[in-house]
N, C-alpha and C positions, 0 to 999 in steps of 0.2 A: 176384852174379847177372850172367851174361854174356848180352848180348842183341845180335842182329844185326838191323838195320833195313834192309830191302830196299825201296827206293822210288826211282823214276826222276826224280821232282821233287826236285831237289837241295835247294831251300830248305825244303821240307816235311820231307825226310829229316833235315836238320841241325837243324831246330826240334824234331823229335821226339827226336833223339839228345841234344840239349842238355838237354831237359826230363828225360829219363831219367837222364842223368848227374848232374843236380842231386838226384836221388833216391838217389844212391849206386850206381847200376848201371854196369857196364863195357859200353860200347856201341861196336860197329863199324857202319859204313855201307857198303852196296853199292848201286850205282845201276842195276844191271841183273841179269838172271838168271844170266848167265855168271859175273859177279863174285861173286854170292851163292854159287854152287856151289864156286868156288875158296876162298872164306872157310870154308865148311863143311868142305871137305876137310882144312883145316889146324887148325881150332878147334872145340871142343865148346861149343855154345851151349845155354843153358838154354831160351831162347825166341827164335824167329825171327818178327819182324813182317814179313809178306810181302805186298807189293802184288800183286794178281792180274793187273793190267793193265800188265805190263812189256813193253818193246820187245825184239825178238830172242827170247831164251829167256824165255818167259812164266812168270808165277807158277804156273800150273797145272803146267807141265813141271818147275819147281823142286820143287814139292810132290810130284809123282810120283817124282822121283829120290830125294827124302828118304825116302819110304815104301819104295821098292825097296831102298834101302841100310839100311833098318831104323834110321834115325836116331832117337836118343833125345830130340832137341830137340822142344819143343812149338812148334806153328805157329799163329800168329794171323794170319789172312788179312784183308787190307784190299781194298776195291774200291769204285768209284763206283756200281756196280750193287748195289742193296740189296734186291732182291725176294726172296721166300721161295724161289723156284726157284734163284736165284743162291746163296743161303746153303746150300741143300741140296746143290748141285753142289760148292761149295767144301769142305763137310764130307765129302762123298763121296770127294773126292780124298785125304783124310787129314788135313786141317786140324783142329786141336783147338778152334778158336774162329774166329768170323767177325765182323768189324766194318765196317759200311758207312761210306763217306765222305759228307759231312764228319762228323768225330767229335769228341767232347770229349776233351781230353787226360786229364782225370781218369778218364774211363771206360776209356780205353786203358791207363792205369797200373793201374787196379784189375784189369783182365782179365789183364794180364801177371803181376801178383802172384798171381792165382788160378791161372794156368797153372803157375807155379813151385811152388805148393803141391801140385799134382797130380803133379809130377815125382819126388817122393820122399816120405819120411815127413812128415806134417804137423808144422809147427813149433808149439810152444806159443804161447799168446797173449803170454807174456812169456819172455824168455831171462834166466835169473838165475844168478849165481855169488856166493855169500856175500851181502853187502849191495849188490851191483851188480845193477841191473835194466835190461834193454833191451826196449823196446816196439817191435817192427817196424812195427806199424800206425800208431802215432802218431809214429814217428821220434823217440823220446825215451829218453834215458839218465839214470838217477839212481843215486847211491851214497849209502847211508845216508839216503835220502829227499831228498837235495839234487840238483837238476837240473844236468846237465853238458852245456854246449853243445858239440857236435861238428860238424866239417865233414862233408860227404857222404862223403868218402873215409875219414875217421876212423871214422865210424859204420859204413861198409861193412866195414872191416877188423875192427872189434870184433865186429860181427854174425857175420862169417865164422869168427872164432876161437871165439866162443861156441857156434856150431852144430857145431863140430868136436869138442866134448865132450872136450877135453884132448889130442886128436891134435896132433902136431907139424906145423905148416904152414910150408913153406919160403917164402922170399922169392919164388921163381919161381912157386909156386902162387898166392900173393897177387897177383902181377903179372898172371897169367892170369885170375884170377877177379874181381879188383876194379878193375884198370885196363883199358885197351883196347889195340888192336893197335899204337898209336903209342908205347906205353911202351917205353923203352929198357931191355933186359934188364941192361945194365951200370950203370944209374942207381942213385943212392942214395935214390930217392924212397920206397921201402918203409921204409928205416931212418929217414929224416927224418919220415915220417908216424907211424911207430911211436914215435919220440921225443916228438912233440907229443901223441900219444894217451896215452902213459904219464904225461906231466906233468899232463894234464887229469884223469886218473883218480885221481891222488894216491897216498898211502901208506895201507896197505902195498901193494906192487906187485901188480897183477893179472896182467900179462903177463910170462911168463918167456922168456928167450932160451936156446935149446938150442944148445950148441956144435956147429957144422957141420951143424946140422939146420934151425933156423928159430925159430918162435915157437909158444907154446902158452899157454892159460889155466892158471895155476898151480893146485895142489891147494888 
């Protein structure tokens, strides 16, 4: 899941981004509206967490631009103004959801996950392959009934591969979808993470390497 957090209060933006990254999401941060539009021009985000009260290019203008460009990204609008009228105005601009400040992080997280479910075909409650089971809601992976502790990135990689239903996923696609904008495209981080993940999943191997292609969940 790729998320853009647009918030001019840097400490809040980084706190939200850190929390979402701990949940296995790839998160970029923009501190103003102009920066947000530059990010969106170069990256496809699943969800944009958009502060309405931005300096310069405001959140309303960012939302209008996204709608005019027929962006497929879901928009969760944040604002300190939480009246019914404010919510109606925000949704009228094209936002998919609206959350007044101050907010509870767990509610923000739940709303982001709900928006991603709306963006495509609904995911099953469990993702399974043979005796391997991944529960997206509980963030839990088991194989043959045994719990497998994974890091947030390992969990996100496995989840992405399982939702691809056998499609070959390149290292570049994993960098785009699982890591953030600071990931070095020439790094070995995907290979390293994949090695740790395979070791934790055990035998027989679940993830195949496709020559000059990438990775896939085996048959």
